[in-house]
N, C-alpha and C positions, 0 to 999 in steps of 0.2 A: 544380372542373376547368374548367367553362365560363368562369369569370372568368379563369383562367390562360390559356386559349386566346385569349380576347379581348384580353388584355394582350399576348400574343405577336403577334397580328395587328396591333395598334397599333404595337408596336415595329418590326415588319418594314416597315410602311408608312412610318414615320419614316425607316427606313434606306434607302428607295427601291425596295422590292420592287414588281414590276408589280402593278397593281390586279386584273387578271384572276386571278392566281395566289392572291391573298388571298381573293378572293370564292370561287374554286373550292375552295380549302383549307377555308374556313369551311363551305361547303355540304357538302362530302364528310364533314367531321367531324360536322356537325349530323345528317346522315342516318345516319351510323354510330352515333352516340349514341342516336338514336331506333330503332335496329335496322331501318332500312329500306335496301333495296339501293341501292348508290350509283349504279346505272344510271339513277336518277331524274334525276340531273344531266345525264347524257349524252343522255337522251330529249329534254330541252328544247332541246339544240343541234340535234337532228334535226328537231324541230317548228319551230324558228326557220327552218331552211332551206326549209321548205315554205310559209312565209307569202307570199302574193301581193304584199303591198306592200313586201317586203324589197328587190326590185330597184330601187326608187326611191332608196335610199340611195346605192349606188355610182354610179348614173347622174347624179344631181344633184350629187354631190361631184365627179365627173369634169368635168361641165360648168362648175362653178364655178372649178375649177382652170384650165380652158381660157381662161375669160374673164379671170382674174387674170394669166395669162401673156401675154395678147394686148395689143393697144392699146385694148381696150374701156374701161378706167378713164378714159384720157385723153379719148376720144370722149364718153363719158357725161358727164363733168364739164364739158366744152365746151359741150354741148348744154343742160345744166341752168343754166350761167352765162348763156347767151344768152337763155334763157327767163326767168330770175328776177333777173338781175343789175342790172336797172334800178331795182328796188325798194330803199328804204333797208333795209339788212340782207339784201339780195337774194343777195349772194355767200355769206353764211352759210346762207340758206335753200337755195341750190343745193348746198352742201355736205351739208346734211341729206338732201336728196332723193337725191343721187347715192350717198352712203354707205349709206342705207337700201336702196336698190335693189341695191347691189353686195353688201351683206351677205345680203340675202334669196337671192340667186343663188348666192353661195359657201358660205353656211351657217356662216361662221366669222368671229368678230370680229377675230381677229388678221390674217387676210388682208386685211380692209378697211383696218385702220390702216397695215399695211405697204405695201399697193398704192396707196392714195389719199392716205395721210398726207403723203408727200413732195411731192405735187402741191398739197394743199390748205393746208398750213401757210404756205408762202411767199406764196400768193395772198391768204389772209386778213390776214396781217401787212402785205402791200403795200397793201392797202385801208384800213388804219388800225385794225384790231382789235388790242386789247392782247394781249400774250403770254398772260396769264392766261385771257382769254376763248377765245383760239384753242386752247390746250391743253385747256381744259375741254370745249369743243365737240367736238374731234376724239377725245378720249378717250371721250366719251359716245357719239358717233355710231358708234363701232366696232361696237356691238351693236344698233343701232337697227332693223334690218330683220328681226329674228328672228321677228316675228309675221306676216311676209308669206310667202306661198308663193313658191318651193319650199323654205322654210327646213328645213334638216336637223333641227334640235332638235324642230320640230313632228312631223315624220315618226317620229322616235325616240319621242317621247312617245306618239304614237298607237299604235305597236306595243307599247310596254311597258304602257300603261294599257288596251289593247284598246278604243280609242275610234276612231271614224271619222276617218281623216286628212282627208277632204274637208270634214267638218264643222269640224274644227280650223282648216283653212285659211280657211273662211268666217267663223268666229268671231273670228279674229285681225284682220280687216280694220279695224273701227272703232277698237278700242284702239290699233292700230298707227298709224292716221292721227291719232288723238288725241295721241300722243306728238310726232309731227312737228309738228303745229299748235302745241302749247304751246312747243316749242323755237323754232319759227319766229317766234312772237309775241315771245318774249324776245329773240331775235336782232334783230328789227325795232326794238324799243325801245332795245336796246344800241347799234345803229347810229345811231339818231336822236340819242340822248344824246351820243354821241361825235362827232357831226357828220359821219358817214360817208355820203357821197352814193353813190347807185347810178350804174353806168355808163349813159350814154345808150342807150336801146333802139335796136338796129340790126336792121332787117328783113333786110338783106343778110347780116349776121353770123349771124342765126338760121337763115336758109336754108342758109348755108355749113356750119354745125354739124349741121343736120339732114340735109344731103346726105352729110356725111362719115359719120354714124351711121345712115344710112337702112337698113342691113341689121340693125342691132341694136335699133332702135326697136321693130320688131314683137315682139321676144322676150317682154317682160312681158305684152303683150296676148294673145300666143299661149298662153303657159304659164298665167298667172294667170287670164285671161279664159276659157281653155278649162276650167280646174278650176271656177271660179265659175259658168260658163255650163253646166256639166254635159256638156260635149262629150266629155271624157275623164277618166279617174281620175288620181290622183296618179302611179301607175306609168306609165301611158301618156304623161302629161306629161313625166316624166322621160326617156323614150325620145325623144320629139319634141325636147325640149331638147338632149339629147346629140348627136343627129344634126345639128340645126340649127347649134349652136355650132361644131362641127367644120367643117361645110361652109362657114360664113360666115368663121370666122377663118383657115381653112387655104386655102380656094380663092377666096374673094371678096377679103378684105383681104390675104391672104397674110402675115399677121403671124406665122404659125406654119408650119413645114415638117412635112408629114404624117409623113415618115420620121425626121426629126431631132429634132423637138420633142414630138410627140404620145406616143411611147413613154415618155420620162421623166416626162411629166405623168401618164400612166396609172399609172406605178410609184408616184409620190409620193402621188397621190390614193388608191390602193388600199391603201397602207400605213395611211393614216388609217381607211379603211373596215374593214380587217382587224382593227385595234385595237378599233374599236367593236363589231364582231361577236363577237370573242372575249369582251370584257366583258359584252356583251349575252347571249351564250349561258350563260355561267357564272352571271350574275346571275338569269336566269330559273330556273335550277336552284335557287339559294338561295331565290327567291321561292316555289317549290313547297314548300319546308320551312316557310317562314313561314306559308303558307296551312294546311298540315297541322297545324302547331303552334297555329293560331289566334292568332298574335301580333297581327294588326291588331285582332281582336275584343277581346283582352285590353287592348291599348293604348287602344282606345275606352272599355272599361269603366273603366280607371284614369283616363282623362282626363275622362270624364263626371262622375266624382265631384267634380271641381274646376271643370270648365267645362261649364256646362249650355247656354248660349245659342250659337247659330250665330255671332252677331256676335263674341263673345269668342274663339271657336275661330279664326275668320278672322284676328283680330289676332295670336294666337299662331302660326298658320300662316305668316303673312307674315314675322314676325320670324325664325322657324326657317328659312324658305326663303332669306331674304336672307343668312343666315350659311352655309348649306349650299352655295348657288350661287356663293359666292366661290371654291370649290374647283373642280376640273376638271368641266366641265359635263356631259359625256356620262355620266360615272360617277354624277353626282348624279341625273340623270334615271333612269337604269337602276336604281339602288339605292334611292332614296328613294320614287319614285312608287308601286311596288307596296305600300309600307307605308302611305303616306298616303291613297292613293285610297280604299280601303274605309272608313277612318276618316271621311273627308270625306263619303262617301256616307251615313254614319249620321247626319250633321248635316244632311242634305238638300241638299248642294252638287251641282249638276249636273256630271257628269264632264268635259263640254266646257268649262265655265266654270272648273272647276278647272285644266284644262290651260292656259287663257289666264292665269290667276293665276300658275301655276307658271312659265310662259315669261316673263311680264313680270318676275317676281322674278329670273329668270335674267338678263334685260337689265341690271337694276339691280345685281344681284350682281356682274357683270363689272366694275363701276366703284365698288364699295364698298370703302373702306379697311378694314383694311390689306392684304388679300389679293387684291382684285379683279384678274383677269387683265388687263384693258384698262390698268390703271395701270402694270404691269410692262412691257407691250408699248409703251405710249406713252413711258415713261421711256427705254426703249432706243431707240425710233424717233426721238424728238426730242431725246435727250441731255438730259433734264430730271430733277432729283432728285425722288424720290417725294414728299418733303414739299411741293414746289411743286405737284405734281399733285394731292395731297390737298386743297390749298386751291382749286385750279382747278376741280375737279369738284363742289365742295360745293354750290353753287347749282343746278347741273344735277341733282344728286342729289336735292335737295329737291323740285324740280319733278317728276321722274319718280316720286318717292315719293308726291306728291300725286295724280298720274295712277293710280298703283297702287291708292290708296284708292278713287278714283272707280270704277275698273274692278271692284274687289273687291266693293263694296256696291251697285253698279248692274249686276247680271248681264244685264239686258236689252241692254247695250252690246255684249256678246259673243254673246248667244243669239238675237237678233232674226232673224238670217240663217239660223239652223239649225232653227227651229221649224216 
């Protein structure tokens, strides 16, 4: 009977049934089969509403949408270009920095590709970068900032895994910078090989770009510095960011009208938040059943008969996560984390380190053929066939995979700031 229910759920998912309905249905059936009152699922929704860190999700999401709808992407890119454009490969490095910052604040890879892709693609091509390199870089950088605060996936992982969000923010700093450095070095050598020269450094141009973005420059220092410096928690940082972005974009730059533009932004951003909360609530109910049925313990017992070493387990874990994270990311975090976290703990893997491994796999999964979300978004945004994008991202994919191995087997890179 259980096999039949599982088959029905798979068929319904292929038919396009909402994820939350499948999770909720599976949870209700599991508790009914175990002769446990179905209120155990509803209780988790009530518990979710009482979590102090929960408010960070809608506030950060709203702030990211505000930035995406304003002139912030253009100003951010101009500033990064003025700072780094004089280097060989400097324009590509500016693209890396600006997209990473934008993804961190918006929390969504798709928003970055759509908002910045149209600005960056002609700029990189104009400076002499090949179409393949440009497509590969922009497809890769769409998810590059997910390890930096106030990344929405980090907050979601912390809530699901019951790990300190502040510790996760601190742990993601070095691995996140490592990814940018690796790709920047590659861009430098690519630019030099192609004979691409940087634009002459202009102090007046830098001053002009800084003056134009003067109200947005403090934002990362205010939010990220505040969290790392212990001045406020993630939830408090979310409140500061929401108030600051609205004040700056609506009243200082006047890119957005408070009455005309902000309400639709609230509506669109909260539709995403609502979808996340519904899936999160039902998934936590299913997690209750998995714990009661000792599924993680049974999985570890089965796995341990074949995989004894921590090293081998991490190899299998990374392979599994790369496949899982090609699918819708928030569902992957909510569904998979409660299962793998207890198993990883049995192998002696720190929960914070596991979070960074998971989120780095998430970044790479976004661009992993054939189902990586970035590939489909870039194909649509740049009107390029998927086959061309598969080839374009391959070298970038290998570089990020190498970085994943370094982060996986050198936990000190993630944990030095949280010990």
